[in-house]
C-alpha positions, 0 to 999 in steps of 0.5 A, spaced: 134 392 710 128 387 708 132 386 701 138 384 703 134 379 709 130 376 703 137 375 699 140 371 705 134 367 707 133 365 699 141 363 700 140 358 706 133 355 704 135 354 697 141 349 701 137 346 705 133 344 700 138 341 696 141 337 701 135 334 705 137 328 710 132 324 715 131 323 722 138 323 726 142 323 720 142 331 719 150 331 720 151 336 715 145 340 715 148 340 723 155 343 720 151 348 716 147 351 721 152 352 726 157 355 721 152 360 719 151 362 727 158 361 728 158 367 722 152 371 725 153 378 730 150 376 738 150 369 738 153 364 742 153 357 740 151 353 746 151 344 747 146 341 745 148 334 747 146 330 741 149 328 734 144 332 730 141 338 731 144 346 734 143 350 740 145 357 741 143 363 745 142 371 744 143 375 750 139 380 751 142 388 755 137 387 760 135 382 765 128 378 763 126 372 762 128 366 757 123 365 752 126 359 746 124 358 739 125 352 735 124 349 728 126 342 725 131 340 721 130 334 718 126 331 711 123 325 708 124 320 705 121 322 697 124 321 691 123 329 689 121 331 683 118 338 682 123 340 677 127 346 682 134 348 680 134 347 687 131 340 687 134 335 692 141 332 690 140 326 695 136 321 692 130 319 695 130 324 701 127 331 700 125 336 705 116 335 702 114 338 710 117 345 710 123 344 715 128 347 711 123 353 711 124 352 718 130 351 720 131 358 715 126 362 719 130 361 724 136 363 721 133 370 720 131 370 727 138 370 729 140 375 724 135 379 726 134 378 734 142 378 734 143 384 732 138 387 736 141 385 743 140 392 745 133 392 745 132 384 748 130 383 756 132 377 758 135 372 753 133 367 747 134 360 745 135 357 739 133 350 738 135 346 731 131 340 732 133 333 730 128 328 728 121 331 728 118 326 723 121 320 726 126 317 732 122 321 737 127 327 736 122 333 741 123 326 747 131 326 746 131 334 746 127 334 753 131 328 755 138 333 755 137 337 761 136 343 756 129 347 760 132 346 766 139 348 765 138 354 761 131 356 766 126 356 759 119 358 760 116 359 755 118 356 748 115 356 740 115 354 734 111 354 728 109 350 721 108 353 713 101 352 711 101 352 704 093 354 703 094 359 706 096 367 703 104 368 703 104 373 709 099 370 714 101 368 721 096 363 724 094 362 732 089 358 736 089 356 742 090 349 746 092 344 741 094 345 733 099 341 730 099 334 730 102 327 733 102 320 732 100 316 737 101 309 734 097 302 737 095 296 735 089 291 735 088 284 733 081 281 731 079 273 733 077 268 729 077 260 730 081 256 725 078 251 720 080 247 714 077 250 707 073 245 705 069 247 711 069 254 714 062 254 716 066 250 722 070 257 723 068 265 724 073 268 719 077 274 722 079 277 716 071 280 714 071 283 720 077 286 720 076 290 714 070 293 717 074 295 723 080 299 718 074 302 714 068 304 721 075 306 726 076 312 720 070 314 723 071 314 732 072 320 735 072 321 743 066 324 745 070 329 748 072 332 741 071 336 736 071 335 729 076 339 728 079 335 735 083 329 731 083 325 726 085 316 725 088 314 719 090 307 717 097 306 717 098 298 715 094 292 713 097 285 715 095 277 713 100 272 715 097 265 714 096 261 708 089 262 704 087 255 704 085 256 712 081 261 716 086 264 721 085 264 729 088 272 730 088 277 725 092 284 726 093 292 723 096 296 725 094 303 725 096 311 726 092 316 731 093 324 729 091 329 733 091 335 730 
């Protein structure tokens, strides 16, 4: 059974890796996942209510609660140069964050649980979420109302981690995976003519200092493992012979 399942999963994983698609454009991936689920014993397709992504359920033979298991399906705008025999066939797009693995894992869950319905108490919902990397896919899924419609009590997900031994499962209390928030700050100076810099206030040095030092800023109630910051972009939109009045810097903040 283990060897048969491994062959089954490897086939799906390599197909998914060869056909990466960006957020909200996962049409081929969605069709592939749905076709696999249709052929999987004990699995019933549901309507997610979005153009991409898939939803299904496995009804246990005994009454019980409703639990969802989630995997993300989108890829990243990266050119693959791995040299793998199953490298991306979509130029400039790659499964570089493991979503091909996540999707494959959930297809494996569907196959295993679909054949064990007599031992399941309650219902298992299978969620293949689009647009995790961008375009607020998680929010879009929540806004479909699926959690209320199917009375989902708990939801589980996972993420591959390359620096852990194969076969290891890691869990932790509290927030565990990353999310991204974006904010914009403006450093204000005072304009002047380039021939008389002493009459102005140049916001650029302060902006550069802020960009460098803000990476060390954390809320006082966070431990070392609770959060991190990184610079997204840094803009200068004025002619160099004059000091600009304003200096804007855009940054991303990532919580762990």
